C-alpha positions in Angstrom: 11.3 -18.1 0.2 13.9 -16.5 2.5 13.5 -13.1 4.2 13.7 -10.1 1.9 17.2 -8.8 1.2 18.3 -5.5 -0.1 19.3 -7.0 -3.4 15.6 -8.1 -4.0 14.3 -4.5 -3.7 14.1 -2.4 -6.9 16.3 0.6 -7.2 14.8 3.8 -5.7 13.0 2.0 -2.8 14.1 2.2 0.8 12.6 0.7 4.0 9.5 2.7 5.1 10.6 4.6 8.2 8.8 3.8 11.5 6.2 1.5 10.0 4.6 0.5 13.3 4.3 -3.0 14.8 1.6 -4.3 12.5 3.4 -3.4 9.2 6.6 -4.9 10.7 4.7 -8.2 10.8 3.9 -8.2 7.1 6.9 -6.3 5.8 9.3 -4.8 5.4 7.3 -2.3 3.4 9.4 0.0 1.2 8.8 3.4 -0.2 10.0 5.3 -3.3 9.5 9.0 -2.6 8.6 11.1 -5.5 9.6 14.6 -6.4 7.1 17.5 -6.6 3.4 16.7 -6.3 3.7 13.0 -7.3 2.6 10.7 -4.5 5.1 8.2 -3.0 4.9 4.5 -4.2 4.9 1.7 -1.6 6.4 -1.7 -2.4 6.5 -5.1 -0.7 8.3 -8.3 -1.7 5.7 -11.1 -1.2 6.8 -14.4 0.4 5.5 -17.7 1.6 4.0 -16.3 4.8 1.7 -14.1 2.6 0.0 -17.1 0.9 -3.4 -18.5 1.4 -4.3 -22.2 1.3 -4.4 -22.1 -2.5 -0.9 -20.9 -2.8 -1.7 -17.3 -3.9 -1.3 -14.2 -1.9 -4.0 -13.6 0.7 -6.5 -10.9 -0.4 -6.5 -9.5 3.2 -2.8 -8.8 3.0 -3.2 -7.0 -0.3 -6.1 -4.9 1.1 -3.9 -4.1 4.1 -1.2 -2.8 1.8 -3.7 -0.8 -0.2 -5.2 0.7 3.0 -1.8 1.8 4.2 -1.0 3.3 0.8 -4.3 5.1 0.7 -3.8 6.7 4.1 -0.3 7.7 3.2 -1.3 9.4 0.0 -4.1 11.3 1.7 -1.6 12.5 4.4 0.8 13.4 1.5 -1.9 15.6 -0.1 -3.5 17.0 3.1 -2.6 20.5 4.2 -3.1 19.6 7.8 -1.7 17.2 10.4 -5.0 15.7 11.6 -5.2 12.0 12.2 -7.0 9.8 9.7 -9.3 6.8 10.2 -10.5 4.4 7.5 -14.3 4.7 7.2 -14.7 2.2 4.3 -12.5 0.4 1.8 -13.5 -1.7 -1.2 -11.1 -3.9 -3.1 -11.6 -5.6 -6.5 -9.3 -8.5 -7.0 -8.3 -8.6 -10.7 -5.5 -11.2 -10.7 -3.4 -13.3 -8.4 0.0 -12.6 -6.9 2.6 -15.2 -5.9 5.5 -15.6 -3.5 8.5 -13.8 -4.9 6.5 -11.1 -6.6 7.2 -7.4 -6.0 4.0 -5.6 -5.5 3.7 -1.8 -5.8 0.9 0.3 -4.4 0.2 3.4 -6.6 -2.3 5.5 -4.7 -3.9 8.9 -5.5 -6.0 11.2 -3.4 -9.3 12.2 -5.2 -10.5 14.7 -2.6 -9.3 15.8 0.8 -11.9 17.8 2.7 -12.3 19.0 6.3 -14.1 15.9 7.5 -13.7 13.2 4.8 -11.0 12.2 2.3 -11.4 10.0 -0.8 -8.6 8.1 -2.5 -8.0 5.1 -4.9 -5.1 2.7 -5.2 -3.8 0.2 -7.8 -1.6 -2.7 -6.7 0.6 -3.7 -9.6 2.9 -6.7 -10.2 5.1 -6.6 -13.3 3.0 -3.9 -14.9 -0.2 -5.9 -14.3 -2.9 -4.5 -12.0 -3.9 -7.1 -9.5 -6.1 -5.1 -7.1 -8.1 -1.9 -7.4 -9.1 -0.3 -4.0 -11.1 2.7 -3.1 -11.4 4.2 0.4 -13.1 6.9 2.4 -11.2 8.2 5.4 -12.4 10.4 8.3 -10.3 13.4 9.1 -10.2 13.3 12.9 -9.6 16.6 14.6 
């Protein structure tokens, strides 16, 4: 599959600003900002470089996308500007994804405290949940 083009990105999504060097390697990651209190949704067009030896998308890539979405939603819900660090993340793989799929990360913060934050994330392809991740983040002061 060729590199992602703008025409392959669903309406409402735009390139994530300043993703950092690591996300540039796996992306481009896109974001659909929501209005009000709704958290943003991240998206990624999967391609051949994301596949494992069996021809499906590598679980580590999907967990990376979930980790990024989880941190972003905690930052969205936090009332402070402290740094965050992943303490733990678990991912349950519920179904495969393939090259060409558009995967969306729908994350929600459960609780953001002074020292720890908790969130969960569903990765969805064509309305089908393929990964469910849950994470704990440290709030670094």
